[in-house]
Every structure is written in structure tokens, then in C-alpha cells.
N, C-alpha and C positions, 0 to 999 in steps of 0.2 A: 533448454526448450524455450522459445519465445511464443506468449500468447497475444492474441488480440483484445484488446477491452475499447468499448465504446469511449469516444473522447468527450469526457461530459463537462470539460470545461469549453469547449466549443460551441456545445448546445444551449449552455445557460448563462447568463450573465451573473456575476457573483461580487461579492464584498471581500476586499482585503481584510483577513481577520489576525493576522500575525502581531502577538502580543495585545487585541482588543476581543473582549467576550470570552466567555467560559467554553461556548461550543467549540470555536474555533481553536483555541487552546488545547482542547481535549483531543480532536481530531489530531492535531499536529504531535501531540504529548503520545498518542498510540503509534502512530507512524515513527517517530525517535526513538520509541522504546524497543519496537521491532526491530530497525537497524541495529540499535547498541545489542539487542540479543542476539541476532546474526552475528555481527562482528567479534561478540566475545565467545562465539560457539556454543550459547546455550539454545539448542534447538526447540528444547519442550518450551521453554518460556518465551521463543518466537512464534510458535506455532500456537499458544494459547492467545497471543494477538491477533491472530488469522482468522476473518471471516469463515464459517462453516464450510461453504463450498469452495472457497480457495482451498483450505485445509484438505478437502476431500480430492480435489484437482491434481494437487500437487502429489497427493500418495498415488493416486492412482497412474499420473502420468510417470513417476519414478519408479513405482512400485517398490515403495519403500515407505517405512513410518515417516509420518511429518518430520519429527526431529530429527532423523537423517537427513532426509530430502531436502529440509528447508535450508540446512548448511551446504549442501552439494549444488545449490543452485547459483549461477554467476551473479550474484547480485552486486554492483558497484557499491565502493562506500559513498554515501550520500552528501559527505558535507555536511555543512549547516543548512538549517531550512530558512528558507528565502520567504514563502508565503502559503499561505491557507486559504483556500475558497471553499466556502459551504456553500453548497445547493441542495435545501431541504436537507434532508436525512444522510446526505452524501457530502463528501469532502475530497478536493485535490489538495495534497502535500505537496510543494516543490521543494527540492532542496537544491543546493549547487549543482550537485552530478546526478541527481534522478528526481523522480517523480513518484508519488505512491497515490492511490486513491484509497479512502477508507469510508464505512458506512456506518450509521449508527443502528445499534440491534437493541433490542429490550434490554439487554445485560451492559450495554455499554458500545463505545466505536471500536470496530474490528478493520482490519486491513483487509482490503478486498484485492488489491493490486499492488506490486511493488516491482521496481526494476524497469519501469516505464519509461520509453522515448517516445517522443511524439513524431510522428511519421507523416508528412503534410501530403497529400490532403486525407489522408486515410487514419484511422483511430490511432490511440497510443497503442505501441508495441511493448507488451511486458513479461518480463521473466517468469514471475508469479503471477497468475487471474485466475478468478473464479467465475464462472460464466460466461 
């Protein structure tokens, strides 16, 4: 099931952060760990990296616990990270085969959306998205 998320990258200018600066690295790290957990079949670990609203949305949409639902989603293998752009407390992390959006919360960065494909001129179409 695909969900729409506003194309944050289209609304804001950003700085290329791959390998530069702790904040970009932290956002990229969380997105990479999320995909690694999904690929390894560790649903609980993947869910611990999701934003609260994203976690709630996936449980509600699938009528399953997050740990089970996140593994049943059709997320692509992302490949290597290509770029991370930060926009205030949000970031877009682009991989070779996928795009994720992350946000900074009081307890750290969390994945807001994953499995995102840009559909011009509309917003990104995401497999997992909160809000």
C-alpha cells in the first residue's frame, strides 16, 4: 500500500551532507539502519527507528503489530547511500534504489517515510509514511 508524503526536497533548498557534519550523518545512519533491520528480518529493530506516527499508520493500515507489518511491506533493497539533505529538523536520504525521509525528535532521528518514489509533479509516493 503506497502513501503520499509532501516532497520536502522540492520545497526547500538544502546542503549535501553525505560524509559532512554530524547531523547529516545521523539522519543517514538512522535510514541505513532501518533498511538493514528490514533486510535482516528484524521487525522490532526497524520499528524502533520509525517515527511514532509512521509506526501508528503502518499498524493501522495492516492491522498487525509494527514488527510484523514493517516486514510485510514491499520495501526495495535501497543500495548504497547517495546523498542526505537536511531541511531544519527533517532530512531526505537518497539511496541508489530508494529514498527515505527522516525527522529529528527529542530522542533522536526517526524514519518518517521509506520506500519513496518521486512522481513528478506530485509529491513522493511512499510505501511507509506517517501523516
